[in-house]
N, C-alpha and C positions, 0 to 999 in steps of 0.2 A: 504494500500500500504506500503510495506516494503522499507525503505530508507537505502541504504548501507552507512556505515560510512567511507568506504575506500575513497569515493569521497572527504572527508575533507582533504586528504593529497595530496601533489603534485605528478605528474605523475612519477617522478623519484623514489620516495619512493614506489609507487604502483608497478612499474616494478620490483624493487628490492624484494619486498615482494612476488610477484608472482614467481620469480626465486627461492627464498629461500624456498617457500612452495613446489615447485617441487622437491627440494633437501632434504626435511624434512622427508624422510622415508628411513630406512636402505635398504629396497628392491630396491628402486630407485638408491641409491648410488651403490649398488652391481651390478645392471644392467649396470650403466655407467662404472664401473670398468671392468666388463666383456667385454663390447663392446670395450673399450679402449685397452684391451689386445689382442683382435682379430685383430686389426689394419686393418680391412676391414669389409664390410657388411657381415652379417650372415643371413642365412635363416632357421636355425635350431630352435628347440623349446627351447627358453631361460628359460622356466620354469624348465627344467632339471637341471639348474644351481642354482636354488633357492629352499629353503624349503617351497614353496608356491604352491598352485594350479595354473593350467594354466589360469583359469579365473581371479584370483587375479593378476597374473603377467601381464596379458593383460590390466588390469585396470591401473597398474603402468606404463606400456609402453605408454598407452594413455595419462597419465599425463605428462610424459617426452616429448612425441611428441607435446602435446599442448604447452609446454614451449619452444619448438623449439630445445631442447637439442639433440633429436634423430630424424632421418628420417626413415620412413617406407614406402617401395614401394611394391605393390602387384606384385607377379610374379607367375602366375598360381594359385595354391591353397595355396601357402606360401607367407609370407611377409618377405621381406629383411629389416633388421634393421641395422643401423649404426649411429655413432655419427655425429652430425653436428659440425665439428671441429671449424668452424668460430664462432658459437654460444657458444661453450665450451670456446674458447679463450676469447670472450667478457665477458662471465660469470666469468671467472677467474679474469679479470680486474675489473669487477663490485664489486666482493666480496673483492678483495684486496683493492680497493680504499675506500670502505665502512669501512672496519676495520682500515685502516690507518687513517681515519678521526676521529676515536675515540681516544682521547688523554687520556692516563692514567697518573695521577699525580705522580711525584716522591714521594717516601716514602708512596705510597698508602697502606692504612691499613683499614681493616674493623673490 
C-alpha cells in the first residue's frame, strides 16, 4: 500500500499546492489568459489557440476544471468553457497572501 506524504501537511498547504500545481504549466496559464480575454464563455476549439494537440489541450482543460478555475458545460456536441471568476479571485488572494507571508530579510544576499 502506497502512503501519500501530502497527508503530513495541513489542509491549507495541501489546497495551496493543488492550486499551484494546476497553474504549473504554461499551456494552462495560456488557457486562463485566453478565457480571460474572451470575457465570456466560448464554445470554440481552444486548441486552435495553443501549439498543442486537441487531446493535450483537453487534458489541460480537465486539470483546470478539476481545480475549479474553469467551468465547462456541454451544449450539444460542444463544450462551453469559461473562467470561474469567484475561484480566480480566491486564487489571487491565496497566492498573494502566501507570498506576502514570506519575509525577505533586509540586505538579503546569497
